[in-house]
C-alpha positions as CSV (number, residue, x, y, z in Angstrom):
1,X,29.2,65.0,-235.1
2,X,30.7,68.4,-234.2
3,X,30.3,69.5,-237.9
4,X,26.6,68.6,-237.8
5,X,26.1,70.6,-234.6
6,X,28.0,73.6,-236.0
7,X,26.0,73.4,-239.2
8,X,22.8,73.3,-237.2
9,X,23.7,76.5,-235.2
10,X,24.8,78.2,-238.5
11,X,21.5,77.6,-240.1
12,X,19.7,78.6,-236.9
13,X,21.6,81.9,-236.8
14,X,21.0,82.5,-240.5
15,X,17.2,82.2,-239.9
16,X,17.1,84.2,-236.7
17,X,19.4,87.2,-237.5
18,X,18.0,90.0,-239.6
19,X,21.1,90.6,-241.8
20,X,24.6,89.5,-242.4
21,X,25.9,92.7,-240.8
22,X,24.5,91.7,-237.5
23,X,26.0,88.3,-237.7
24,X,29.4,89.8,-238.5
25,X,29.1,92.2,-235.6
26,X,28.5,89.3,-233.2
27,X,31.3,87.3,-234.8
28,X,33.9,90.0,-234.7
29,X,33.0,91.1,-231.2
30,X,33.4,87.6,-229.8
31,X,36.6,87.0,-231.8
32,X,38.2,90.2,-230.5
33,X,37.3,89.4,-227.0
34,X,38.3,85.8,-227.2
35,X,41.7,86.7,-228.6
36,X,42.6,89.8,-226.6
37,X,41.7,88.6,-223.1
38,X,44.2,85.7,-223.0
39,X,46.9,87.9,-224.4
40,X,46.4,90.6,-221.7
41,X,46.2,87.9,-219.0
42,X,49.3,86.3,-220.3
43,X,51.2,89.6,-220.5
44,X,50.5,90.5,-216.9
45,X,50.6,87.0,-215.3
46,X,53.7,85.7,-213.7
47,X,53.2,82.2,-214.9
48,X,50.9,82.0,-217.9
49,X,49.5,78.6,-218.7
50,X,47.1,77.1,-221.1
51,X,44.5,76.6,-218.4
52,X,44.6,80.3,-217.5
53,X,44.2,81.2,-221.2
54,X,41.1,79.0,-221.5
55,X,39.6,80.5,-218.3
56,X,40.3,84.0,-219.7
57,X,38.6,83.1,-223.0
58,X,35.5,81.6,-221.3
59,X,35.2,84.5,-218.8
60,X,35.6,87.2,-221.5
61,X,33.0,85.6,-223.8
62,X,30.6,85.2,-220.8
63,X,31.0,88.9,-219.8
64,X,30.6,90.0,-223.4
65,X,27.4,87.9,-223.8
66,X,26.1,89.4,-220.5
67,X,26.9,93.0,-221.5
68,X,25.4,92.6,-225.0
69,X,22.0,91.6,-223.6
70,X,19.4,94.2,-222.8
71,X,19.2,96.4,-220.8
72,X,22.9,96.1,-219.8
73,X,23.9,96.2,-223.5
74,X,21.8,99.3,-224.2
75,X,23.5,101.1,-221.2
76,X,27.0,100.0,-222.3
77,X,26.3,101.1,-225.9
78,X,25.1,104.5,-224.6
79,X,28.2,104.9,-222.5
80,X,30.5,104.0,-225.4
81,X,28.6,106.4,-227.7
82,X,28.9,109.4,-225.4
83,X,32.6,108.8,-224.6
84,X,33.7,108.8,-228.2
């Protein structure tokens, strides 16, 4: 059942997104955030646990999704562009 749901969302994203580049940008952004946040939390936590890692993953993906939406994402993109 999980494979069917994943396939459904894959087809939906293929229809909605304008190009494969935009799909890859979304994928790599979420992958980087979901992997780096638990690592950083685990490095600076006194007692790292699996529950804290899951909370870090969920929180980081939620913050990323929030900041990528307009107008917050536009402002964040502008700040990143002018600081480089």
